[in-house]
C-alpha positions in Angstrom: 27.8 32.5 74.0 28.3 30.7 70.7 25.8 30.1 67.9 25.4 26.5 69.2 24.4 27.7 72.6 27.7 26.8 74.4 29.9 29.1 76.3 33.2 30.1 74.6 35.9 29.7 77.2 38.8 31.1 75.2 40.2 31.5 71.8 43.8 30.6 70.8 44.9 31.7 67.4 46.3 28.9 65.3 49.3 29.0 62.9 48.8 28.0 59.3 50.4 24.6 60.1 48.1 24.0 63.0 45.0 25.0 60.9 45.9 22.2 58.4 45.7 19.7 61.3 42.3 20.8 62.5 39.5 18.4 61.8 36.0 19.7 62.0 33.2 17.4 62.7 29.7 18.0 61.5 26.8 17.8 63.9 25.5 14.8 61.9 28.8 13.0 62.5 28.6 13.7 66.3 24.9 12.6 66.5 25.7 9.4 64.6 28.5 8.6 67.0 26.3 9.2 70.0 23.6 7.0 68.5 26.1 4.2 68.1 27.3 4.6 71.7 23.8 4.6 73.0 23.5 1.1 71.6 26.5 -0.1 73.6 27.7 -1.6 76.9 30.9 -0.7 78.6 32.7 -3.4 80.6 35.6 -4.2 82.8 37.1 -7.7 83.1 38.5 -8.1 86.6 41.6 -10.1 85.6 45.4 -9.8 86.0 45.8 -11.5 82.5 45.2 -9.5 79.3 42.6 -10.5 76.7 42.5 -9.4 73.1 39.6 -7.9 71.3 39.4 -11.0 69.1 39.2 -13.4 72.1 36.5 -11.3 73.7 34.5 -11.0 70.4 34.6 -14.8 69.7 33.9 -16.0 73.2 31.2 -13.5 74.2 29.3 -14.0 70.9 29.0 -17.6 71.9 28.2 -16.9 75.6 25.6 -14.2 74.7 23.8 -16.2 72.0 25.3 -14.5 68.9 23.8 -11.0 69.2 23.0 -9.3 65.9 25.8 -7.1 64.5 27.9 -7.5 67.7 31.2 -5.5 67.7 33.9 -5.1 70.3 36.3 -2.1 70.8 39.1 -2.2 73.3 39.2 1.0 75.5 42.0 0.2 77.9 43.6 -2.9 79.6 40.8 -5.4 80.0 38.2 -2.7 79.4 36.0 -3.0 76.3 33.0 -1.4 74.7 30.4 -3.7 73.1 28.2 -2.4 70.3 24.8 -3.9 69.3 22.1 -3.3 66.8 19.4 -4.8 68.9 18.3 -3.0 72.1 16.8 -6.3 73.4 20.3 -7.8 73.4 21.7 -4.9 75.4 19.0 -5.2 78.1 19.3 -9.0 78.3 23.0 -8.9 78.7 23.1 -6.0 81.1 20.4 -7.6 83.3 22.5 -10.8 83.4 25.6 -8.9 84.6 27.9 -9.8 86.4 29.2 -12.5 84.1 32.1 -15.0 84.4 34.6 -15.2 81.6 37.4 -17.8 81.9 36.7 -17.7 85.7 37.1 -13.9 85.9 34.4 -11.4 86.8 33.0 -9.4 83.8 30.8 -6.5 84.7 28.9 -4.5 82.0 26.9 -1.3 82.2 24.9 0.6 79.6 26.7 3.6 78.1 25.0 6.9 78.8 25.4 10.2 77.0 28.0 12.3 78.8 29.8 9.2 80.1 33.6 9.5 79.5 35.0 6.0 79.4 38.2 5.7 81.3 37.4 8.7 83.6 34.9 6.6 85.6 36.5 3.2 85.8 34.4 0.2 86.9 36.1 -0.7 90.2 33.4 -2.7 91.9 30.7 -5.1 90.9 27.4 -6.3 92.6 27.5 -9.9 93.7 24.5 -12.1 94.7 25.3 -15.1 96.9 22.9 -17.9 97.7 23.5 -20.0 100.8 
């Protein structure tokens, strides 16, 4: 067991060149990154056409009522992560999901600690139909 409480699986000695390439992150950096991700939504746009980060940023700001400090990061093809400073915006937007964007389904879900984006792709969306 290591000092941080985790289990040490194995140790591979590094060459001097490899040691120069190692980047150590402080616990504060990791906590700050987790805090930023907690205030985010992960989405998948169900479209055969690609959309850029700039298009998603501009259009969704307008659709979602200009959320405070809204930022977009592209994860993969038509999969994005949206960052917010206001938890109310996150809840409002997530509750309104699924959204339509240029006639394509856009589904968002709240990021949770331990979620590995890309490993658990969003492949289905809930749909409510009124007859």
